[in-house]
C-alpha positions in Angstrom: 107.3 54.3 127.2 103.8 53.7 128.3 101.5 51.6 126.2 98.4 49.5 126.3 100.7 46.5 126.3 101.9 47.2 129.8 98.3 46.8 131.1 98.4 43.3 129.6 100.8 42.2 132.3 97.6 41.5 134.4 96.6 38.9 131.8 97.8 35.3 131.5 101.2 35.2 129.8 101.4 33.8 126.3 104.8 32.3 127.2 105.6 31.1 130.7 109.1 29.9 131.6 109.6 28.3 135.0 112.7 26.8 136.6 114.5 26.7 133.3 118.0 25.1 133.3 120.4 24.8 130.3 123.6 22.9 130.9 126.3 21.9 128.4 128.5 19.4 130.2 129.8 21.1 133.3 128.9 24.5 131.9 125.7 25.9 133.4 124.1 28.7 131.3 120.7 28.9 133.1 119.5 27.7 136.5 116.0 28.3 137.9 115.2 30.9 135.3 111.7 32.3 135.2 110.2 34.6 132.6 106.9 35.6 131.1 105.8 37.2 127.8 102.5 38.9 127.8 100.0 39.5 125.0 100.8 42.5 122.9 104.0 43.5 124.5 107.5 44.0 123.2 109.8 42.4 125.7 113.5 43.2 125.4 116.0 40.6 126.7 119.5 41.9 127.6 122.5 40.7 129.5 126.3 40.5 129.3 128.1 38.2 127.0 127.7 34.6 127.9 124.4 35.1 129.8 122.6 32.9 127.3 120.2 35.3 125.7 120.1 33.4 122.4 120.2 30.1 124.2 117.0 31.2 126.0 115.3 32.1 122.7 116.3 28.8 121.1 114.9 26.9 124.1 111.6 28.6 123.9 111.1 28.1 120.1 112.0 24.4 120.4 115.4 24.4 118.8 117.1 23.4 122.1 115.8 21.0 124.7 116.4 22.4 128.2 118.0 20.4 130.9 115.2 21.1 133.3 112.2 23.3 133.9 109.0 24.0 131.9 108.1 26.2 129.0 104.4 26.8 128.5 103.3 28.4 125.3 99.7 29.4 124.7 98.9 27.4 127.9 100.6 24.2 126.7 103.8 22.6 128.0 106.0 22.1 124.9 107.9 19.2 126.6 104.8 17.2 127.0 103.5 17.5 123.5 103.8 15.0 120.7 105.9 16.0 117.7 102.8 16.7 115.7 101.2 18.8 118.4 104.5 20.6 119.0 104.8 21.5 115.3 101.3 22.9 115.4 102.2 25.2 118.3 105.5 26.2 116.8 103.8 27.4 113.6 102.3 30.2 115.7 105.9 31.5 116.1 107.9 33.6 113.7 111.7 33.8 114.2 114.2 36.2 112.9 117.7 34.9 113.5 120.7 37.2 114.0 122.3 36.8 110.6 119.0 36.4 108.7 119.6 32.7 107.9 118.3 33.2 104.3 119.0 30.6 101.7 121.5 32.2 99.4 120.5 30.2 96.3 116.9 31.4 96.5 115.4 34.8 95.7 113.8 36.8 98.5 110.3 35.8 97.2 111.4 32.1 97.2 112.8 32.4 100.7 109.6 33.8 102.1 107.5 31.4 100.0 109.2 28.3 101.3 107.4 28.0 104.7 104.1 28.7 102.9 104.7 25.7 100.6 106.1 23.4 103.3 103.7 24.1 106.1 100.5 25.2 104.4 100.8 23.4 101.1 100.3 26.4 98.9 101.3 26.1 95.2 104.6 27.8 94.4 102.8 30.5 92.3 100.4 31.4 95.2 103.1 31.2 97.8 105.3 33.6 95.9 102.4 36.1 95.4 101.8 36.0 99.1 105.5 36.3 99.7 105.5 39.6 97.8 102.9 40.9 100.2 105.0 39.9 103.2 108.1 41.6 101.7 106.1 44.8 101.2 104.9 44.5 104.8 108.5 44.4 105.9 109.2 47.6 103.9 110.9 46.2 100.9 110.3 47.5 97.3 108.6 45.3 94.7 111.8 44.6 92.8 113.5 43.2 95.8 111.4 40.0 95.4 113.6 38.9 92.5 116.9 39.6 94.2 119.2 37.2 96.0 120.6 37.7 99.5 124.1 38.4 98.1 122.7 41.5 96.3 121.3 43.1 99.4 122.5 45.5 102.1 122.4 44.4 105.7 119.3 46.3 106.3 117.5 44.7 103.4 118.5 41.2 104.6 117.1 42.0 108.0 113.8 43.0 106.4 113.7 40.0 104.2 114.3 37.7 107.1 111.5 39.6 109.0 109.2 39.0 106.0 109.9 35.3 106.2 109.3 35.3 110.0 105.9 36.8 109.2 105.0 34.3 106.4 102.7 32.1 108.5 101.0 35.0 110.3 102.5 34.3 113.7 101.1 35.4 117.0 104.5 35.7 118.6 107.6 37.1 116.9 111.1 36.2 118.2 113.9 38.6 117.1 117.5 37.8 117.8 119.7 41.0 117.6 117.5 42.5 114.8 119.5 45.7 114.6 123.0 44.2 114.9 125.2 45.5 112.1 122.9 48.2 111.0 123.8 51.9 110.9 122.0 54.1 113.4 119.5 55.3 110.7 118.7 51.8 109.6 118.4 50.6 113.1 116.0 53.4 114.0 113.9 52.6 111.0 113.8 48.9 112.0 112.7 49.8 115.5 109.8 51.8 114.1 108.9 49.0 111.8 108.8 46.5 114.7 106.4 48.8 116.7 104.2 49.4 113.6 103.9 45.7 113.0 103.1 44.9 116.6 100.3 47.5 116.6 98.9 46.6 113.2 99.1 42.8 113.5 98.6 42.4 117.3 101.9 40.6 117.7 103.7 39.8 120.9 107.5 40.2 120.5 110.4 38.6 122.3 113.4 40.7 121.4 117.0 39.8 122.2 119.2 42.9 121.8 122.3 44.9 122.9 120.9 48.1 121.3 120.1 50.6 124.0 118.2 52.8 121.5 115.9 49.8 120.7 115.3 49.3 124.4 114.3 52.9 125.0 112.3 53.3 121.8 110.5 50.0 121.3 110.3 47.9 124.5 107.4 47.8 127.0 109.4 45.7 129.4 113.1 44.7 129.8 114.4 41.4 131.2 118.0 41.3 132.4 119.8 38.0 132.4 122.5 37.7 135.0 123.8 35.0 137.4 122.2 32.3 135.2 118.6 33.7 135.7 116.4 36.7 135.1 117.6 39.3 137.6 114.8 41.7 136.9 112.0 42.0 134.4 110.0 45.2 134.4 109.5 48.6 132.8 112.8 50.1 131.7 112.8 52.9 134.4 112.4 50.2 137.1 115.1 48.0 135.6 117.5 50.9 135.2 117.2 51.8 138.9 118.0 48.2 140.1 121.0 48.0 142.4 123.3 45.9 140.3 126.8 46.6 138.9 126.1 45.4 135.4 122.8 47.3 135.2 124.4 50.4 136.5 127.3 50.3 134.0 125.0 49.4 131.1 122.1 51.8 131.6 124.0 54.7 133.2 127.2 54.7 131.2 127.8 57.2 128.4 125.8 55.2 125.8 122.9 54.5 128.2 122.7 58.2 129.1 122.7 59.1 125.4 120.0 56.6 124.5 117.9 57.9 127.4 118.3 61.5 126.3 117.4 60.6 122.7 114.3 58.8 123.7 113.3 61.7 126.0 113.9 64.2 123.2 111.9 62.1 120.8 108.9 62.2 123.1 109.2 65.9 123.5 109.3 66.5 119.7 
């Protein structure tokens, strides 16, 4: 996929990770990891089980303090900021967690309204009105605002969680396995939604995924985690041609070939 976002690689990155290390006791997840996220791009992050994809995401958004290294966001080193300054920067993020992380006792409108009330100080009435706009932006019908998470399908939960991630009008969106558990039709619809929102809202997106269709459909660049670091981060065609056993098995196995054909056929149509 060729997009204007690829040209932005020549710009200064919005997120700059250098020398990142994450250790849990004797277990080393990351060592000397470097990675950039550029303005307007959708960056797919992949890797085998245990390579620390979600750990990397949690480190960048401030939920996990790394053992070493630096994380610069919008030109500021998060580790050097005060709690107040850090909170200000983190409000410019939106995060969709793998299982949605919605409050089961709240309606969808209340879930989305919560950050608007807590961080901006909107009244409950105004926050819930704005929440309905965000839910519509995520592709949910009007009546969904009054529903509870237990009443929803997996796809609707993902969209509701996306609406909450968009509540504060973030500049960077972090998505952790957004299509996991969705059927192929629902996953494809979610991929299209992500690209539409990126283009309409000018978002930059950090996307952790195992979904090969998502990589071929939505991502401008792909970063592969392996051997505790980023093995390669580039356009998908460059990544897929990298001489590495895991990359070869992942991108050139039966599912990888099928995803590549589907993406190619979609461009031809």
